[in-house]
N, C-alpha and C positions, 0 to 999 in steps of 0.2 A: 350900745345897743339900741337899735329902735324898739318903739314901745309896743307895734306889732307884732313883731317877732318873740318881744319878751310878752306878752300876752298870750301868745300860742304857746310857748315854754310852759308859763305860767299853769296853765290848761291842762297841759298834759302830766304834769305834774299831778296835779289834782287827782286827774283822772288814776295816774300809778297806786297814789296815795287809796282811791277810791277800791280797786284792785286787791290792793295788800290787804283793806280792812275785809271785804267780803270773802277772800282767801279764809282768813282767821276765824270771823265769822261760821263759816263751812266745817272748818276744823274744831270748831268747838260745839259745835250741835250733833256731828258726827263721833265727838269723843263722848258725848253726853249719850249718845244713842247705844254705843258699843259699853260705854262702862268704864271707860280709859281715866284715868287723874285728868282736868284741866286747871290751868293756872287762874279761870275765873272762879271761885270757891261759892262766891255770892252773889247772889242775883242783883245787889245794888251793885258793885263792881261791876259787872257786864251794860246795867242801863246808864252807868256812869260812862262808861266807854264808848258806848254809844252815843250818847247825848253830844259826849267830846268831838268825836269821828265829824257829826253833823255841824258841829260849829264850825272846824278845824274846814270844812270840805265847803262848807258857804263861802267864807271868810276869802278862802283862796278862788272861786269862785268869781265873787264880786272885786276882787283887787285884778283879775282878768280882765273882767267888762270893763271896769276903769280904766286900763290900761288900754282895751282895743277902744274905747270911746276916744281916748284923747288920742289915740293913732288915726282913727275918723277924720277928726276935726283936724287935723294935718294934713289930710288929702293922702293919708297913705291907705290904700285898697287892702293890705293884707290885717288891717286891722277887723276886717268882717268877719276874719277865719276865727281871730282871738274871740269876737263877740259871741259866735254861733257855737265855737267851742266851750266857752263858758256858759252859754244859757244851756246847752247841753249837760252840762257840770251839774249845776244846781237842780234842773231836775232829776238828774239821775241819781242826786243824795237820797230821796225820798222814796228809791222804789229799790226793796230788798232780793238784790241779784244772788245773792248765797243759798237763796231757797230752790233756786234753778239749777246749783253745781251737781252733776251727778259725779257718783265715785268715781266710774272708769273713765269720764274726759278732762279730768282737770288736773293739770300737776301741779303738787306741792312743791313750791319754790320756797327754799330758807334764804 
């Protein structure tokens, strides 16, 4: 598989991982508001989960950036798309999208 296409696929996996994380954070916040039981009882567990998410997503983003750069050096134009997606993923890690979810608009996917 070419490095540029692999870079795009890895960035898309990172975006899916980020989507599932924000969905889980929204569910936890919604359960705390409504008073339902959640899996995260302690705040320390939630903080550790958030830090782990950021480290894994940044690692995925950097891997995608690396593969996109290799593709560009080998004169593959598709590597530009991988680089752009990895930079967007790197920036999106630090934005808390789960705060903007509305209960009526988001489907909960298991």
